[in-house]
Backbone as a ProteinNet text record, in pm:
[ID]
protein_1_A
[PRIMARY]
MNKKEFLEELGKKLAVLQEDELRDIMNEYEQHIDMRIQSGLSEEEAIADFGSLGELAAEILEAYHVRTDYAPGDGTDRTDHAAAKPGGAAGAGRKVLDGCRKGIGALWSWMKGAGLWIWGCVVWAVRQIGRPFRWCGRVLTQKRQDWRHRTKEEKNPPERKPSEGSAGRTFLTGAGAFVGRCLGAAFWCLRAAWNICCAGFAGLVMLFGLFCIFALGTLTVLLIDGYPLAGVTLVCLGFTLCTFSIAGLVLTLVRRGKKEERSEQNV
[TERTIARY]
7229.8	7318.9	7235.4	7280.3	7218.2	7280.5	7210.1	7252	7411.5	7447.6	7582.9	7693	7652.4	7758.9	7758.4	7644.8	7625.6	7709.9	7690.3	7776.2	7916.8	7963.8	8102.7	8173.3	8097.1	8150.4	8146.2	8043.2	8047.4	8159.6	8188.5	8296.8	8434.2	8451.5	8583.9	8602.1	8497.8	8494.3	8525.9	8471.5	8497.1	8608.1	8698.5	8806.8	8894.6	8893.2	8973.5	8927.3	8818.2	8753.4	8812.8	8792.6	8835.9	8734.5	8787	8701.5	8569.9	8580.6	8450.4	8349.6	8396.7	8322.7	8262.6	8351.2	8311.5	8201.6	8231.6	8134.2	7992.3	7988.6	7870	7785.2	7858.4	7800.9	7741.1	7816.4	7780.3	7652.7	7651	7529.4	7397.4	7427.8	7317	7257.2	7338.8	7283	7237.7	7269.4	7206.4	7082.9	7058.4	6924.9	6839.6	6889.2	6800	6742	6832.7	6791.3	6689.4	6709.3	6613.6	6476.4	6474.3	6346.6	6273.7	6341.7	6275.5	6223.7	6301.7	6246.1	6128.8	6123.5	5993.8	5886.8	5908.1	5802.5	5730.5	5791	5732	5826.6	5945.6	6027.4	6116	6160.9	6242.1	6394.9	6489.7	6633	6699.3	6657.6	6723.6	6664	6538	6470.2	6520.7	6524.5	6575.5	6707.7	6812.4	6939.3	6936.3	6852.9	6858.1	6804.7	6733.7	6691.1	6803.6	6921.3	7040.9	7108.4	7073.7	7136.1	7278.7	7366.6	7491.4	7582.5	7649.1	7727.1	7835.3	7901	8017.5	7980.2	7853.6	7818.8	7767.7	7717	7696.3	7812.5	7912.3	8038	8108.4	8098	8160.5	8081.7	7950.3	7874.2	7913.3	7933.9	7967.1	8101.5	8197.1	8329.6	8341.5	8253.5	8249.7	8188.1	8083.2	8033.7	8132.5	8231.4	8336.6	8463.2	8447	8557.5	8687.2	8667.8	8769.1	8770.5	8894.7	8906.2	8850.3	8779.1	8718.4	8805.5	8923.7	9023.7	9123.1	9089.5	9178.3	9143.6	9239.8	9223.2	9267.5	9203.4	9250.2	9370.2	9411.7	9514.2	9633.3	9644.4	9757.5	9879.8	9873.1	9992.5	9964	9852.7	9815	9721.6	9767.6	9668.6	9606.9	9533	9451.4	9534.2	9645.4	9735.2	9749.9	9730.6	9738.2	9592.3	9499.4	9355.8	9356.3	9417	9415	9467	9560.6	9615.9	9518.1	9445.8	9338.4	9212.2	9201.2	9073.3	9120.6	9117.9	9137.9	9046.5	8940.7	8837.4	8832.2	8949.5	8960.2	8953.1	9032	9014.1	8877	8815.6	8677.2	8587.2	8600	8533.8	8545.5	8682.1	8702.6	8643.8	8652.5	8585.4	8423.6	8356.8	8224.4	8199.9	8281.4	8264	8266.4	8371.4	8390.9	8258.8	8199.2	8084	7962.6	7962.4	7838.6	7845.3	7970	7996.8	7956.4	8001.6	7963.9	7811.9	7745.1	7594.9	7522.1	7573.1	7520.7	7537.3	7670	7691.9	7613.4	7582.3	7497.7	7354.2	7311.4	7160.8	7148.4	7248	7238.1	7239.7	7318.6	7348.9	7187.5	7148.5	7019	6897.6	6907.4	6791.7	6811.4	6940.3	6959.1	6908.6	6945.1	6907.2	6768.2	6704.2	6541.6	6474.2	6538	6467.1	6495.4	6611.2	6648	6563.3	6524.4	6447.2	6310.1	6255.2	6119.7	6106.3	6212.7	6210.9	6217.7	6300.7	6299.3	6157.8	6104.3	5980.6	5871.4	5863.7	5778.2	5792	5922.4	5934.9	5893.7	5920.2	5864.1	5702.8	5640.8	5499.8	5445.6	5501	5469	5477.4	5597.1	5635.9	5524.2	5488.5	5386	5243.8	5219.5	5081.2	5086.7	5192.1	5194.3	5187.5	5265.2	5248.5	5118.2	5050.2	4924.9	4790.3	4816.4	4724.7	4645.6	4718.8	4638.4	4555.2	4613	4535	4400.8	4417.5	4299.8	4199.5	4241.4	4150.6	4075	4165.3	4101.3	3983	4023.8	3936.4	3795.5	3825.7	3697.7	3604.8	3670	3597	3527.3	3608.7	3553.8	3432.8	3443.4	3344.1	3216.5	3228.4	3118.8	3049.7	3123.1	3068.9	2990.7	3051.8	2973.9	2845.8	2841.9	2716.7	2614.8	2664.5	2566.2	2514.2	2599.8	2549.6	2451.2	2465.7	2356.2	2241	2256.5	2124.7	2052.1	2128.1	2053.6	1998.7	2066.9	2009.1	1876.5	1880.2	1750	1642.2	1676.9	1569.2	1527.3	1607.3	1572.8	1472.6	1520.6	1420.6	1285.3	1286.9	1165.9	1135.7	1105.2	1082.3	959.6	962	850.8	738.7	606	493.7	477.5	480.9	462.7	365.1	298.3	200	249.4	185.9	234.9	287.4	222.7	265.1	399.3	437.8	561.5	697.3	685.6	813.5	812.7	947.1	976	1091	1091.5	1197.8	1343.2	1352.1	1488.7	1527.4	1448.8	1486	1526.6	1459	1496.2	1638.8	1657.6	1779.6	1888	1883.5	1982.6	2011.3	1903.4	1910	1988.5	1958.4	2023.7	2186.2	2206.9	2334.2	2417.7	2359.2	2433.8	2465.4	2365.1	2393.7	2503.8	2510.7	2614.9	2750.5	2741.3	2885.4	2928	2842.9	2875.2	2935.6	2861.3	2918.5	3055.9	3085.3	3211.2	3314.2	3282	3376.4	3413.4	3310.7	3321.8	3412.4	3390.3	3460	3616.2	3638.4	3762.9	3845.5	3787.6	3844	3882.8	3781.6	3814.4	3923	3931.1	4039.5	4167.3	4173.2	4292	4345.2	4250.1	4271.6	4328	4262.6	4307.7	4444.1	4468.4	4600.9	4700.5	4681.1	4773.2	4814.7	4704.9	4724.3	4805	4781.5	4849.8	4990.5	5010.1	5158.6	5237.3	5166.5	5243.2	5256.9	5168.1	5186.5	5295.4	5287.8	5405.5	5547.2	5547	5677.4	5727	5630.8	5650.7	5716.4	5649.3	5683.6	5839.6	5860.7	5991.9	6091.7	6061.8	6155.2	6169.8	6066.9	6078.7	6167.4	6152.3	6230.6	6381	6414.2	6544.8	6595.5	6505.1	6542	6565.6	6488.6	6525.5	6664	6689.9	6826.3	6941.9	6903.2	7001.9	7015.5	6907.4	6921.8	7008.4	6989.6	7067.3	7216.6	7249.1	7377.7	7444.7	7355.7	7397.6	7445.1	7361.7	7396.5	7523	7550.7	7660.1	7787.5	7760.4	7883.3	7913.2	7808.1	7834.6	7912.9	7876.7	7951.4	8112.4	8114.9	8268.4	8334.3	8259.1	8320.1	8361.8	8278.2	8297.1	8425.6	8445.8	8560	8676.2	8681.9	8812.9	8829.6	8735.1	8759.9	8731.9	8812.3	8789.9	8667.8	8544.8	8431.4	8343.4	8390.9	8299.7	8236.5	8298.7	8245	8125.7	8152.8	8048.2	7930.5	7962.9	7854.9	7764.7	7817	7741.8	7657.9	7723	7652.5	7531.3	7550.3	7442.4	7330.2	7368.3	7269	7180.6	7256.8	7188.3	7093.8	7131	7037.3	6927.7	6951.9	6831.4	6725.5	6772.6	6693.7	6607.6	6688.1	6618.3	6521.5	6548.2	6430.1	6316.8	6334.2	6204.2	6131.2	6212.4	6138.4	6060.6	6125.9	6048.6	5932.1	5942.7	5829.8	5709.5	5762.2	5652.8	5584.1	5665.9	5610.2	5485.8	5531.3	5427.4	5312.3	5325	5215.4	5131.5	5185.7	5120.1	5027.2	5074	4997.6	4879.7	4896.1	4791	4668	4720	4637.3	4553.4	4636	4565.4	4453	4480.6	4370	4252.6	4267.9	4149.7	4076.7	4157.3	4080.6	4004.8	4061.3	3985.9	3858.2	3866.3	3763.6	3636.2	3689.2	3570.8	3516.9	3597.1	3554.8	3444.7	3474.7	3391.6	3273.9	3273.2	3149.3	3060.1	3118.6	3039.1	2973.8	3040	2985.9	2862.9
-1935.4	-1975.9	-1980.9	-1913.9	-1920.6	-2026.6	-2045.5	-2149.3	-2127.9	-2009.6	-1994.6	-2029.7	-1988.7	-2013.8	-2157.7	-2235.8	-2370.3	-2457.6	-2405.4	-2497.1	-2451	-2332	-2311.3	-2381.7	-2387.8	-2474.5	-2612.3	-2667.8	-2810.9	-2844.6	-2746.1	-2774	-2784.1	-2696	-2696.3	-2832.5	-2872.2	-3003.1	-3121.2	-3097.4	-3211.6	-3188.4	-3101.3	-3070.6	-3179.1	-3291.3	-3406.8	-3492.3	-3465	-3546.7	-3490.5	-3569.7	-3530.4	-3404.2	-3324.4	-3214.5	-3254.8	-3364.8	-3403	-3450.5	-3531.2	-3583	-3480.7	-3386.3	-3265.2	-3178.8	-3159	-3081.8	-3147.4	-3269.8	-3348.2	-3342.5	-3343.6	-3339.8	-3207.2	-3105.6	-2974.1	-2941.8	-2990.1	-2960.9	-3044	-3156	-3239.7	-3165.6	-3118.5	-3061.6	-2916.8	-2853.7	-2737.6	-2753.4	-2856.7	-2901.2	-2933.2	-3018.7	-3050.9	-2917.7	-2821.2	-2696	-2635.1	-2613	-2541.9	-2613.3	-2752.9	-2831.9	-2806.5	-2800.2	-2780.4	-2630.8	-2547.2	-2404.6	-2394.8	-2461.9	-2464.8	-2527.7	-2624.1	-2687.4	-2611.2	-2486.5	-2404.4	-2372.3	-2439.4	-2412.1	-2289.6	-2223.4	-2116.3	-2162.8	-2088.6	-2126.5	-2171.8	-2119.2	-2169	-2304.6	-2318.7	-2444.3	-2558.8	-2527.3	-2620.4	-2675	-2582.9	-2617.3	-2690.4	-2655.2	-2703.3	-2855	-2900.7	-3041.4	-3133.1	-3080.1	-3165.5	-3205.1	-3134.5	-3157.5	-3084.8	-3143	-3086.2	-3096	-2988.3	-2989.8	-3091.9	-3098.8	-3178.2	-3347.2	-3369.5	-3510.7	-3536.3	-3442.8	-3456.4	-3474.6	-3404.5	-3411.3	-3556.5	-3592	-3720	-3840.5	-3837.8	-3935.5	-3944.5	-3825.7	-3830.8	-3888	-3847.7	-3902.4	-4050.5	-4109.2	-4240.2	-4315.5	-4249.6	-4322.1	-4334.4	-4239	-4234.5	-4307.9	-4380.4	-4455.5	-4365.3	-4247.7	-4156.9	-4160.6	-4150.7	-4156.6	-4011.6	-4027.8	-3902.5	-3827.8	-3884.9	-3801.3	-3731.2	-3733.7	-3658.9	-3520.3	-3439.4	-3289.2	-3222.5	-3137.1	-3085.3	-3003.3	-2949.8	-2858.6	-2919.9	-3059.1	-3117.8	-3143.3	-3071	-3080.6	-3187	-3246.1	-3347.3	-3284.4	-3277.1	-3230.5	-3330.3	-3301	-3394	-3507.9	-3479.6	-3591.5	-3710.2	-3700	-3806.1	-3853.2	-3827.3	-3872	-4023	-4084.5	-4224.7	-4294.3	-4236.9	-4297.3	-4280	-4176	-4152.5	-4223.3	-4293	-4375.9	-4515.2	-4609.3	-4738.6	-4820.9	-4760.5	-4836.7	-4782.2	-4733.3	-4691.4	-4809.7	-4907.4	-5031	-5082.5	-5089.9	-5139.2	-5050.9	-4912.5	-4826.8	-4855.4	-4873.9	-4912	-5040.5	-5133.1	-5259.6	-5234.9	-5154.7	-5127.4	-5057.3	-4975.3	-4905	-4991.7	-5073.5	-5192.9	-5285.6	-5319.7	-5403.7	-5321.9	-5195.6	-5119.5	-5121.1	-5087.2	-5087.4	-5216	-5332.1	-5463.8	-5475.2	-5431.2	-5445.2	-5363.2	-5249.2	-5165.1	-5224.1	-5269.1	-5343.4	-5462.4	-5541.2	-5654.2	-5615.8	-5508.3	-5463.8	-5422.4	-5336.3	-5297.4	-5415	-5507.2	-5617.3	-5683.9	-5713.3	-5795.3	-5710.7	-5591	-5498.2	-5512.3	-5510.2	-5531.1	-5649.6	-5756.5	-5901.6	-5911.6	-5857.9	-5856.3	-5797.9	-5668.3	-5587.1	-5680.8	-5727.4	-5815.8	-5932	-6008.4	-6118.6	-6079.9	-5963	-5929.3	-5900.5	-5841.6	-5796.7	-5921	-6018.3	-6145.3	-6213.6	-6231.6	-6291.1	-6232.9	-6088.2	-6008.8	-6041.3	-6064	-6104.5	-6223.2	-6327.9	-6462.5	-6467.2	-6395.4	-6390.2	-6329.6	-6222.6	-6166.4	-6257	-6324.5	-6430	-6536.5	-6584.1	-6702.2	-6635	-6532.6	-6476.2	-6444.1	-6418.3	-6393.6	-6531.6	-6622.4	-6757.3	-6815.2	-6803.7	-6851.9	-6786.6	-6655.9	-6580.5	-6649.6	-6710	-6772.6	-6901.4	-6970.1	-7081.5	-7035.5	-6924.9	-6863.3	-6825.3	-6762.6	-6719.2	-6838.3	-6953.1	-7072.7	-7136.9	-7127.9	-7181.9	-7101.3	-6956.3	-6881.5	-6915	-6924.7	-6957.2	-7087.8	-7186.4	-7312.7	-7319.9	-7242.6	-7248.3	-7173.5	-7062.8	-6999.5	-7080.5	-7150.4	-7251	-7370	-7414.8	-7507.1	-7464.6	-7340.5	-7280.1	-7268.2	-7217.9	-7196.2	-7325.3	-7432.4	-7563.1	-7609.6	-7602.8	-7643.9	-7560.6	-7439	-7362.4	-7403.6	-7429.2	-7471.5	-7610.8	-7692	-7838.4	-7819	-7733.3	-7719.7	-7668.3	-7570.7	-7528.9	-7622.1	-7724.2	-7822.8	-7922.5	-7943.1	-8042.3	-7986.5	-7854.8	-7781.6	-7674.9	-7713.7	-7606.9	-7520.4	-7398.7	-7317.6	-7352.7	-7345.3	-7360.1	-7252	-7296.6	-7198.6	-7234.4	-7159.6	-7183.5	-7241.7	-7304.7	-7369.3	-7259.5	-7139.2	-7043.7	-6981.9	-6998.5	-6929.5	-6999.9	-7135.7	-7219.7	-7240.4	-7266.3	-7304.3	-7404.8	-7483.4	-7584.1	-7508.6	-7392.8	-7326.4	-7287.4	-7231.7	-7194.5	-7317.1	-7423.7	-7542.6	-7595.4	-7594.4	-7641.1	-7552.3	-7423.4	-7327.8	-7342	-7371.6	-7398.3	-7524.7	-7624.9	-7748.4	-7743.4	-7670.5	-7648.2	-7566.9	-7472.1	-7382	-7462.2	-7545	-7640.2	-7734.3	-7785.6	-7886.4	-7810.6	-7692.4	-7618.7	-7586.8	-7545.4	-7514.8	-7627	-7752.2	-7876.7	-7917.8	-7905.4	-7925.7	-7841.1	-7711.1	-7618.9	-7641.3	-7682.8	-7715.9	-7838.2	-7936.5	-8065.1	-8030.9	-7935.1	-7912.8	-7837.5	-7743.1	-7673.3	-7763	-7861.4	-7947.2	-8050.6	-8090.3	-8182.7	-8107.6	-7971.6	-7892.1	-7884.6	-7852.2	-7838.7	-7969.9	-8071.2	-8207.8	-8240.5	-8218.8	-8249.1	-8173.3	-8039.4	-7950.7	-8005.7	-8036.8	-8094.9	-8212.9	-8312.2	-8435.8	-8417.5	-8314.2	-8289.4	-8227.3	-8137	-8078.3	-8186	-8274	-8366.6	-8465	-8498.5	-8588.2	-8526.8	-8397.1	-8329.9	-8311.7	-8278.7	-8257	-8403.8	-8510.8	-8634.6	-8674	-8641.6	-8663.9	-8579.5	-8456.1	-8359.9	-8414.7	-8463.9	-8503.4	-8631.1	-8723.1	-8838.6	-8791.3	-8700.8	-8653.1	-8592.7	-8527.6	-8473.2	-8566.2	-8682.8	-8787.3	-8847	-8859.8	-8908.2	-8803.7	-8672.6	-8564.6	-8582.6	-8607.9	-8643.6	-8751.5	-8866	-8974.9	-8944.1	-8874.4	-8837.6	-8728.4	-8646.3	-8560.7	-8610.9	-8722.2	-8790.2	-8856.3	-8937.7	-9005	-8907.2	-8801.9	-8681.9	-8631.5	-8628	-8567.8	-8670.5	-8792	-8883.7	-8890.8	-8901.3	-8893.2	-8755.6	-8644.3	-8526.9	-8532.4	-8578.9	-8601.4	-8694.6	-8797.9	-8882.7	-8817.3	-8705.2	-8630.9	-8632.1	-8660.4	-8646.1	-8515.7	-8447.4	-8317.1	-8310	-8304.8	-8302.8	-8192.9	-8086.6	-7975.6	-7911.4	-7888.9	-7821.1	-7900.5	-8039.9	-8121.7	-8126.6	-8135.2	-8141.8	-8021	-7901.3	-7777.5	-7776.2	-7826.4	-7841.1	-7924.3	-8030	-8143.5	-8079.9	-8007	-7939.7	-7835	-7766.5	-7667.2	-7733.6	-7848.2	-7926.8	-7964.5	-8019.7	-8060	-7949.7	-7835.3	-7723.3	-7689.2	-7672.2	-7646	-7733.7	-7850.9	-7948.3	-7946.5	-7953.6	-7951.8	-7817	-7705	-7581.9	-7571.3	-7636.1	-7650.1	-7730	-7844.6	-7937	-7859.6	-7794.8	-7715.2	-7606.6	-7545.7	-7430.3	-7499.7	-7609.6	-7673.8	-7728.2	-7796	-7837.1	-7707.6	-7606.1	-7484.1	-7430.3	-7440.3	-7385.7	-7492.6	-7613.5	-7710.5	-7681.1	-7676.5	-7668.8	-7538	-7418.3	-7299.7	-7299.9	-7369.8	-7367	-7431.6	-7546.8	-7607.1	-7530.5	-7451.2	-7348.5	-7258.5	-7196.4	-7082.5	-7145.9	-7263.6	-7324	-7345	-7404.6	-7413.7	-7285.1	-7194.7	-7057.7	-7000.4	-7004.5	-6942.9	-7032	-7168.6	-7239	-7203.1	-7179.3	-7143.4	-6998.6	-6912.3	-6782.3	-6794.1
-10737.9	-10857.1	-10992.2	-11089.7	-11205.9	-11293.3	-11424.8	-11510	-11555.2	-11585.2	-11634.1	-11518.6	-11407	-11289.1	-11267.6	-11276.8	-11242	-11342.6	-11472.6	-11579.4	-11568.4	-11527	-11516	-11395.6	-11286.7	-11167.6	-11200.4	-11269.4	-11311.4	-11413.2	-11496.1	-11596.1	-11530.3	-11419.9	-11349.2	-11274.1	-11214.8	-11140	-11229.5	-11365.2	-11458.9	-11557.3	-11537	-11614.5	-11658.1	-11572.7	-11600.9	-11715.4	-11755.7	-11875.2	-12016.6	-12100.1	-12235.2	-12281	-12379.7	-12419.7	-12488	-12567.4	-12625.7	-12533.8	-12435.9	-12325.2	-12246.3	-12197.2	-12126.1	-12203.7	-12332.7	-12411	-12427.4	-12428.9	-12437.9	-12309	-12198.4	-12067.5	-12040.5	-12078.1	-12040.5	-12132.1	-12271.6	-12341.2	-12286.4	-12238.2	-12192.5	-12064.3	-11971.5	-11853	-11883.7	-11978.6	-12027.8	-12080.6	-12151.3	-12228.1	-12099.8	-12000.7	-11883.2	-11820.4	-11796.7	-11722.7	-11809.5	-11942.5	-12020.1	-12023.7	-12031.9	-12020.1	-11892.7	-11786.2	-11655.8	-11640.5	-11701.8	-11701.4	-11790.3	-11905.5	-11980.1	-11926.7	-11831.3	-11758.5	-11648.3	-11626.5	-11532.2	-11393.4	-11392.3	-11282.5	-11292	-11211.2	-11221.9	-11236.7	-11268.5	-11295.2	-11167.8	-11049.2	-10932.2	-10896.1	-10923.8	-10874.5	-10965.8	-11093.8	-11187.8	-11145.4	-11102.1	-11068	-10935	-10840.5	-10712.8	-10714.7	-10817.7	-10836.7	-10852.6	-10893.5	-10927.5	-10790.3	-10684.8	-10552.1	-10550.9	-10466.9	-10445.2	-10573.9	-10599.1	-10711.3	-10700	-10586.8	-10570	-10582.4	-10530.5	-10538	-10691	-10752.1	-10887.4	-10972.9	-10949.4	-11024.7	-10989.7	-10870.5	-10829.4	-10900.5	-10918.5	-10975.2	-11123	-11179.8	-11334.3	-11352.5	-11269.6	-11267.7	-11245.7	-11153.3	-11139.5	-11255.7	-11312.5	-11441.1	-11544.2	-11549.4	-11653	-11614	-11481.3	-11439.5	-11417.8	-11357.4	-11305.4	-11162	-11098.2	-10958.9	-10899.3	-10800.3	-10748.5	-10657.3	-10622.9	-10546.3	-10639.4	-10776.9	-10871.5	-10868.6	-10854.2	-10854.4	-10983.7	-11046.9	-11169.6	-11160.1	-11043.7	-11029	-10967.1	-10977.4	-10908.9	-10999.1	-11111.2	-11217.9	-11316.9	-11321	-11428.6	-11526.3	-11652.9	-11770.6	-11823.9	-11947.3	-12005.9	-12071.1	-12102.7	-12169.7	-12062.3	-11933.8	-11833.1	-11796	-11879.2	-11854.3	-11860.3	-11952.2	-11971.5	-11839.6	-11764.4	-11656.9	-11535.7	-11550.9	-11431.3	-11468.1	-11573.8	-11612.5	-11622.6	-11503.2	-11512.6	-11615.7	-11638.7	-11718.3	-11866.5	-11917.6	-12050.1	-12151.4	-12123	-12197.8	-12214.7	-12097.9	-12108.4	-12183.5	-12169.5	-12251.1	-12398	-12437.1	-12578.9	-12620.9	-12546.2	-12568.4	-12577.8	-12509.9	-12517.6	-12650.3	-12693.7	-12827.1	-12932.6	-12927.9	-13033.4	-13040.8	-12928.9	-12911.9	-12967	-12939.7	-12995	-13150.4	-13200.1	-13340.2	-13408.6	-13332.5	-13390.6	-13390.5	-13285.6	-13277.1	-13399.1	-13414	-13508.9	-13656.4	-13675.6	-13810.1	-13823.6	-13737.4	-13744.8	-13768.9	-13696.1	-13716.1	-13855.2	-13900.2	-14054.9	-14144.6	-14121.9	-14220.7	-14206.7	-14094	-14088	-14128.6	-14129.8	-14193	-14356.7	-14399.9	-14543.2	-14596.4	-14517.8	-14562.7	-14555.2	-14458	-14450.4	-14561.9	-14609.5	-14722.3	-14854.7	-14860.1	-14974.3	-15003.8	-14885.6	-14877.8	-14913.1	-14865	-14896.4	-15043.9	-15103.8	-15248.7	-15330.8	-15289.7	-15372.6	-15363.6	-15233.2	-15236.3	-15318.1	-15323.2	-15389.6	-15548.2	-15580.8	-15729.7	-15763.7	-15664.9	-15677.1	-15695.1	-15593.2	-15608	-15730.3	-15784.1	-15905.5	-16020	-16025.1	-16144.9	-16144	-16010.9	-15998.3	-16058.1	-16018.5	-16067.7	-16210.1	-16276	-16426.9	-16495	-16431.1	-16498.2	-16486.1	-16383.5	-16358.3	-16426.5	-16469.7	-16526.5	-16652.1	-16751.5	-16854.6	-16818	-16703.2	-16658.6	-16572.7	-16514.3	-16448.3	-16539.9	-16654.8	-16755.6	-16810	-16840	-16899.1	-16791.5	-16666.9	-16567.7	-16575.3	-16564.8	-16574.6	-16690.9	-16803.5	-16943.7	-16919.6	-16865.8	-16861.1	-16766.8	-16654.7	-16551.7	-16611.7	-16693.1	-16743.6	-16858	-16935	-17035.2	-16958.1	-16847.3	-16772.8	-16719.9	-16671.2	-16617.2	-16727.9	-16834.1	-16954.6	-16998.1	-16992.9	-17038.7	-16946.3	-16798.2	-16714	-16735.2	-16754.5	-16771.9	-16898.2	-17000.6	-17118.2	-17107.5	-17039.3	-16989.2	-16912.5	-16816.8	-16738.6	-16843.1	-16935.6	-17013.8	-17124.3	-17143.7	-17243.6	-17167.2	-17034.3	-16964.3	-16935.3	-16907.3	-16874.6	-16982.7	-17105.6	-17189.1	-17160.3	-17185.2	-17168.6	-17261.1	-17222.1	-17300.7	-17414.8	-17535.8	-17636	-17729.4	-17783.5	-17881	-18014.5	-18089.3	-18225.1	-18317.9	-18301.7	-18401	-18365.4	-18224.5	-18178.9	-18217.8	-18237.4	-18252.5	-18413	-18445.1	-18587.4	-18587.7	-18700.2	-18708.7	-18722.3	-18785.2	-18776.3	-18642.2	-18565.9	-18417.6	-18354	-18378.8	-18279.7	-18320.7	-18462.8	-18507	-18449.4	-18457.9	-18410.6	-18257.2	-18185.2	-18036.9	-18008.6	-18079.3	-18058.8	-18103.6	-18210.3	-18261.5	-18160.3	-18095.4	-18012.2	-17868.5	-17834.7	-17714.4	-17753.5	-17862.6	-17906.5	-17906.7	-17974.4	-17975.8	-17831.6	-17748.4	-17613.1	-17540.9	-17563.4	-17500.6	-17547.8	-17670.6	-17718.9	-17666.8	-17674.4	-17614.2	-17461.5	-17383.9	-17247.8	-17247.1	-17319.6	-17310.2	-17355.1	-17458.5	-17492.9	-17381.9	-17318.2	-17201.9	-17086.2	-17065.5	-16965.1	-16986.9	-17109.4	-17149.5	-17145.1	-17185.9	-17179.9	-17031.6	-16935.4	-16817.6	-16747.4	-16771.7	-16726.1	-16788.5	-16922.6	-16964.3	-16894.6	-16876.6	-16805.8	-16658.3	-16586	-16443.8	-16457	-16548.6	-16555.2	-16587.1	-16692.2	-16721.4	-16601.3	-16530	-16415.5	-16325.2	-16281.6	-16185.5	-16214.5	-16352	-16387.6	-16391.1	-16432.7	-16418.3	-16265.7	-16185.5	-16051.8	-15976.9	-16009.3	-15976.6	-16019.1	-16159.9	-16188.6	-16112.9	-16096.2	-16035.1	-15886.2	-15827.3	-15685	-15669.8	-15777.6	-15763.9	-15785.2	-15870.7	-15888.1	-15758.5	-15685.5	-15552.2	-15448.8	-15455.3	-15364	-15395.1	-15503.6	-15547.7	-15499.7	-15512.4	-15468	-15308.8	-15248.1	-15090.9	-15057.7	-15136.2	-15114.7	-15138.6	-15253.7	-15274.6	-15174.1	-15135.6	-15025.1	-14897.6	-14858.2	-14736.6	-14754.3	-14875.6	-14885	-14888.1	-14961.8	-14958.7	-14818	-14751.6	-14611.9	-14531.5	-14533.3	-14460.9	-14498.9	-14629.6	-14686.5	-14639.8	-14648	-14599.6	-14453.3	-14377.1	-14232.4	-14207.4	-14297.1	-14288	-14334	-14391.4	-14421.3	-14574.9	-14659.1	-14807.2	-14851.4	-14943.9	-14995.5	-15090	-15040.6	-15118.6	-15073.8	-15024.5	-14954.6	-15093	-15203.7	-15320	-15372.9	-15397	-15447.4	-15358.5	-15230.6	-15137.2	-15142.9	-15152.3	-15176.1	-15308.6	-15405.3	-15532.2	-15525.3	-15459.9	-15444.4	-15359.8	-15249	-15166.1	-15243.3	-15328.5	-15432.7	-15513.6	-15580.5	-15663.8	-15589.2	-15470	-15384.1	-15360	-15315.5	-15287.9	-15416.6	-15528.4	-15651.4	-15704.3	-15692.6	-15738	-15651.5	-15524.1	-15448.2	-15462.9	-15481.8	-15498.4	-15632.3	-15736.9	-15870.6	-15852.3	-15783	-15772.1	-15689.5	-15586.9	-15494.9	-15584.1	-15662.9	-15752.3	-15855.4	-15918.1	-16003.6	-15942.6	-15815.8	-15752.7	-15688.2	-15660.5	-15618.4	-15739.9	-15844	-15960.8	-15986.2	-15978.9	-15999.2	-15873.9	-15761.3	-15652.2	-15654.1	-15698.2	-15707.9	-15811.7	-15918.7	-16029.3	-15969.9	-15895.9	-15841.1	-15744.7	-15650.9	-15565.4	-15619.3	-15738.4	-15794.8	-15864.9	-15915.9	-15995.2	-15880.8	-15777.4	-15660.4	-15618.3	-15584.7	-15557	-15640.7	-15772.3	-15876.9	-15894.5	-15862.8	-15868.1	-15759.6	-15640	-15508.9	-15546.7	-15607	-15637.4	-15728
[MASK]
+++++++++++++++++++++++++++++++++++++++++++++++++++++++++++++++++++++++++++++++++++++++++++++++++++++++++++++++++++++++++++++++++++++++++++++++++++++++++++++++++++++++++++++++++++++++++++++++++++++++++++++++++++++++++++++++++++++++++++++++++++++++++++++++++++++++++++

């Protein structure tokens, strides 16, 4: 039996199925035969691997919930296919469940992508906000290193002949060291003032967040008791999340500045 005859006989035995189902089955088995022929088998050997044609048709009909004692020529046409398939409702239910799973999967993928995009925007904004302060930290660190280097040179001045030194050069060196120390102190004061302001602002925001938590608990109890306070409760929850998020952002900026300063000093 060649491929054409096998497919024709299989199609006759599966004529009870719907046209689209029958078409899919025939295409699938035709592909299987072609793949086996490409792997080195002959056409007869590829068809013989399926076993008995009647048993194969019975297995397919059983998978589609069709009675195996149904005969295509007993006067029943394709319009009576639903009556010959007691599992039609179950198949429709499975299709609905598959559609729900696909919809939930697509929604989850979209939400995941949106969350990653929002997180990337937040990270970019934090980096842009902290860029001036990182620059100030680098300048302050460089000034401090220069001041330490100059202090070491002042403590251990190199031996010079009397003819090499001059009063003007000594004055310029002292003036430069003084200016460097003033700039270092100014940058240090600026950084300290910024950290104090950030810490104070974060503390005030956290106090307001604690008040929001207390109000949220009170509104939740009243909502459970039956009072119509769902909208106010959601607003209070939003205020709570916003306040602690802002406080965390400010504290992250302060902590990041300290970490960068330490890493630069170690380098």
